[in-house]
BAMAR-670996 format. One line per field, with one value per residue (C-alpha): x, y, z; residue number from 1; residue in one letter. Coordinates in steps of 0.02 Angstrom, whole numbers, plus 50000, padded with zeros to 5 digits. Layout:
x = c(X,...)
y = c(Y,...)
z = c(Z,...)
nr = c(NUM,...)
rest = c(A,...)
% end
This chain:
x = c(50847,50727,50704,50540,50455,50364,50515,50450,50446,50306,50217,50218,50133,50015,49958,49929,49837,49688,49710,49624,49497,49479,49391,49542,49634,49792,49865,49748,49823,49895,50012,50041,50158,50125,50254,50405,50411,50272,50126,49977,49878,49705,49728,49783,49647,49510,49591,49617,49471,49596,49735,49830,49912,50034,50023,50123,50032,49986,49850,49700,49628,49664,49465,49378,49524,49466,49257,49304,49381,49216,49271,49124,49072,49266,49246,49378,49451,49574,49626,49668,49852,49997,50007,49937,49821,49652,49494,49452,49329,49244,49177,49112,49268,49099,49081,49269,49303,49294,49441,49623,49792,49867,49966,50088,49976,49879,49723,49640,49549,49406,49334,49221,49200,49388,49425,49545,49525,49610,49655,49752,49640,49527,49369,49375,49222,49342,49483,49435,49387,49461,49576,49628,49557,49599,49668,49533,49547,49593,49726,49772,49782,49905,50024,50044,50110,50196,50286,50290,50313,50379,50317,50514,50492,50534,50443,50438,50276,50252,50079,50002,49870,49782,49943,50043,49886,49889,50084,50057,49971,50069,50220,50205,50367,50429,50408,50299,50372,50213,50276,50147,50166,50007,49952,49760,49833,49947,49789,49677,49837,49831,49663,49709,49826,49704,49588,49656,49759,49918,50090,50203,50181,50270,50222,50284,50289,50453,50600,50683,50581,50717,50599,50687,50860,50797,50702,50765,50789,50685,50708,50596,50494,50307,50309,50154,50257,50276,50406,50459,50522,50699,50738,50645,50720,50916,50850,50806,50954,51057,50954,50961,51062,51037,50821,50702,50570,50379,50311,50145,50089,49960,50101,50132,50280,50362,50312,50445,50560,50583,50689,50816,50806,50825,51000,51039,51023,51112,50911,50868,50685,50644,50421,50335,50139,49997,49827,49663,49489,49330,49153,48974,48855,48705,48628,48735,48871,49061,49138,49319,49458,49596,49745,49907,50110,50164,50369,50480,50653,50834,50994,51106,51236,51101)
y = c(50726,50720,50904,50972,51155,51162,51203,51230,51398,51406,51217,51364,51490,51368,51301,51478,51549,51368,51384,51566,51535,51366,51226,51113,51068,51060,50945,50803,50834,50739,50831,50744,50818,50734,50851,50756,50550,50443,50438,50372,50499,50417,50283,50443,50529,50350,50322,50541,50644,50801,50787,50945,50955,50988,50978,51047,51088,50933,50849,50847,50690,50731,50727,50626,50502,50521,50526,50399,50286,50337,50504,50607,50669,50748,50938,51041,51193,51298,51449,51529,51525,51465,51600,51554,51733,51775,51710,51532,51433,51251,51128,50939,50855,50766,50944,50957,50812,50920,51051,50991,51056,51184,51282,51222,51239,51153,51085,51052,50885,50844,50661,50635,50467,50418,50241,50292,50111,50033,49851,49748,49621,49723,49624,49549,49688,49803,49733,49743,49595,49504,49370,49347,49235,49328,49254,49252,49405,49312,49201,49408,49470,49322,49368,49533,49529,49398,49534,49665,49793,49979,50130,50148,49972,49895,49752,49633,49513,49377,49333,49444,49567,49576,49585,49719,49818,49821,49826,49987,50041,50003,50066,50232,50287,50137,50036,49853,49789,49673,49539,49466,49354,49336,49472,49450,49454,49606,49693,49660,49704,49871,49911,49902,50004,50127,50086,50151,50295,50199,50284,50165,50012,49945,49839,49716,49574,49445,49461,49491,49661,49790,49901,49837,49907,50093,50028,49991,49853,49766,49710,49586,49453,49383,49243,49142,48962,48886,48800,48948,48960,48930,49024,49192,49169,49164,49325,49415,49372,49472,49619,49622,49461,49519,49496,49430,49320,49238,49092,49058,48890,48725,48635,48491,48443,48623,48617,48471,48551,48684,48658,48593,48745,48901,48784,48783,48970,49019,49054,48980,48949,49045,48988,48889,48889,48809,48915,48866,48943,48923,48983,48949,48984,49030,48869,48851,48721,48741,48795,48774,48877,48831,48803,48859,48863,49011,48956,49135,49128,49252,49254,49132,49272,49416)
z = c(50146,49995,49927,49923,49897,50062,50197,50362,50382,50200,50313,50466,50390,50296,50448,50523,50395,50377,50594,50583,50424,50452,50575,50599,50783,50737,50868,50767,50611,50454,50335,50208,50067,49860,49802,49810,49830,49761,49918,49931,49955,49962,50096,50188,50186,50222,50364,50432,50502,50429,50349,50249,50075,50014,49818,49665,49507,49360,49469,49355,49395,49605,49653,49524,49575,49782,49713,49634,49823,49876,49983,49885,50066,50108,50134,50046,50124,49990,49936,49759,49723,49791,49949,50112,50113,50028,50078,50094,49988,50043,49947,49977,49861,49744,49686,49634,49537,49375,49433,49449,49528,49439,49558,49698,49874,50011,50043,50230,50182,50324,50310,50423,50389,50421,50447,50608,50689,50510,50545,50440,50359,50218,50165,49989,49936,49919,49819,49590,49524,49415,49354,49549,49699,49854,50020,50137,50256,50398,50324,50267,50452,50484,50326,50359,50558,50512,50350,50522,50398,50446,50364,50253,50182,50033,49988,49849,49832,49720,49648,49801,49754,49909,50006,49901,49942,50116,50137,50017,50138,50284,50181,50128,50131,50059,49886,49837,49680,49634,49518,49415,49294,49196,49112,49163,49341,49310,49223,49408,49510,49427,49443,49613,49619,49528,49644,49803,49710,49787,49721,49780,49700,49521,49441,49322,49239,49321,49411,49254,49206,49173,49303,49449,49412,49457,49619,49792,49838,49924,50110,50138,50016,50011,49889,49841,49804,49630,49538,49506,49710,49677,49543,49629,49815,49677,49594,49759,49850,49704,49756,49912,50017,50172,50112,50230,50157,50203,50097,50054,50015,49991,49876,49992,49883,49865,50055,50086,49989,50066,50216,50090,49946,50102,50154,49979,49971,50135,50224,50375,50442,50574,50601,50512,50562,50478,50446,50464,50456,50445,50448,50457,50337,50326,50346,50501,50395,50436,50260,50280,50204,50086,50257,50177,50274,50300,50319,50371,50343,50349,50297,50394,50397,50437)
nr = c(1,2,3,4,5,6,7,8,9,10,11,12,13,14,15,16,17,18,19,20,21,22,23,24,25,26,27,28,29,30,31,32,33,34,35,36,37,38,39,40,41,42,43,44,45,46,47,48,49,50,51,52,53,54,55,56,57,58,59,60,61,62,63,64,65,66,67,68,69,70,71,72,73,74,75,76,77,78,79,80,81,82,83,84,85,86,87,88,89,90,91,92,93,94,95,96,97,98,99,100,101,102,103,104,105,106,107,108,109,110,111,112,113,114,115,116,117,118,119,120,121,122,123,124,125,126,127,128,129,130,131,132,133,134,135,136,137,138,139,140,141,142,143,144,145,146,147,148,149,150,151,152,153,154,155,156,157,158,159,160,161,162,163,164,165,166,167,168,169,170,171,172,173,174,175,176,177,178,179,180,181,182,183,184,185,186,187,188,189,190,191,192,193,194,195,196,197,198,199,200,201,202,203,204,205,206,207,208,209,210,211,212,213,214,215,216,217,218,219,220,221,222,223,224,225,226,227,228,229,230,231,232,233,234,235,236,237,238,239,240,241,242,243,244,245,246,247,248,249,250,251,252,253,254,255,256,257,258,259,260,261,262,263,264,265,266,267,268,269,270,271,272,273,274,275,276,277,278,279,280,281,282,283,284,285,286,287,288,289,290,291,292,293,294,295,296,297,298,299,300,301,302)
rest = c(M,E,P,T,M,F,T,N,E,V,I,L,S,W,L,Q,Y,F,S,Q,N,A,P,V,N,L,A,K,L,K,M,L,D,I,T,G,K,N,K,N,L,I,P,T,V,M,S,N,R,A,V,L,V,F,T,D,A,G,H,P,E,I,F,Y,D,M,W,N,A,E,L,G,E,C,D,I,W,Y,N,E,G,S,D,P,E,G,P,I,K,H,D,K,L,S,D,M,I,N,R,G,I,N,A,S,A,A,M,L,I,V,N,P,H,A,A,T,N,Y,Q,I,G,M,E,N,S,R,F,S,C,G,S,V,Q,Y,V,C,R,E,V,R,A,I,I,M,S,K,L,N,L,G,D,R,D,N,I,C,I,I,S,G,E,S,I,A,V,E,A,A,M,I,A,A,E,G,S,V,I,A,V,E,Y,D,R,R,D,R,T,T,M,Q,C,N,V,D,K,F,G,L,N,N,V,I,V,V,E,S,L,E,D,S,T,L,N,N,L,P,A,P,D,I,A,F,I,V,A,S,P,R,I,G,S,E,I,K,S,L,L,A,L,N,P,A,M,D,F,V,V,Y,T,L,D,F,E,I,L,T,S,L,P,A,L,L,R,E,N,G,L,E,R,T,E,A,I,H,I,A,V,S,R,V,N,S,K,K,M,M,E,P,F,P,A,P,W,L,I,S,A,R,S,V,K,G)
% end
């Protein structure tokens, strides 16, 4: 178990303090300790009406980052000091953007506009503009369904920026390695990481990046297929021979080469689906989107 300054006894004392001094229903409270492993505060606040946050000192831009993520209408309940005692204060987050946190403490964040019905497949308009052409939300929703991530999974995403964002939100206790070969795409990916406050995403420029040596081995990989796919699969299996794969491709030649490539690497195809999405535009005409194939595979030994 990861060590933390917020033991059960300390947490209970803070719960009692806020129950006595703030309008909160403890039965509906989400708790988040951001003092240990990288935890995603912003997505948690976005999707929960009340979050009790345990934090240490050294977060000078925590309120500004939340305000920048359009959370300015949240109410913050807090006190001065590190102990659950004394008078409680109450401010709008938008009035606290120039404050930081200079001591270990707890604060209650109430978000009246929380998207408690969050569903995979976010609108593309929510992502950072940049060099990336994002897949349409309907296709992304299917991809996320096929990845079937748990909250502690570790995943490698190759050239799938919006997939990395949603994966990081779901795998909140895990990690996401986002491989972006192009410098401009790395910049766009980092903009999304900053925008959504994703502290469990590491952006690297290739699978040869030495940073990978210090990261958890991925349980699953999502690859937007390119001519590199053969070497990518080999590199990923070297990290975890039992890794599962989901491959996205629009390239017919890559698609037809995949069966042999999977066999060569000791993998078996578990599923292959073709996705076609069209929308009716403002002129009442059918507007088709790119129609990819999704190929799922796993180790034959697994």
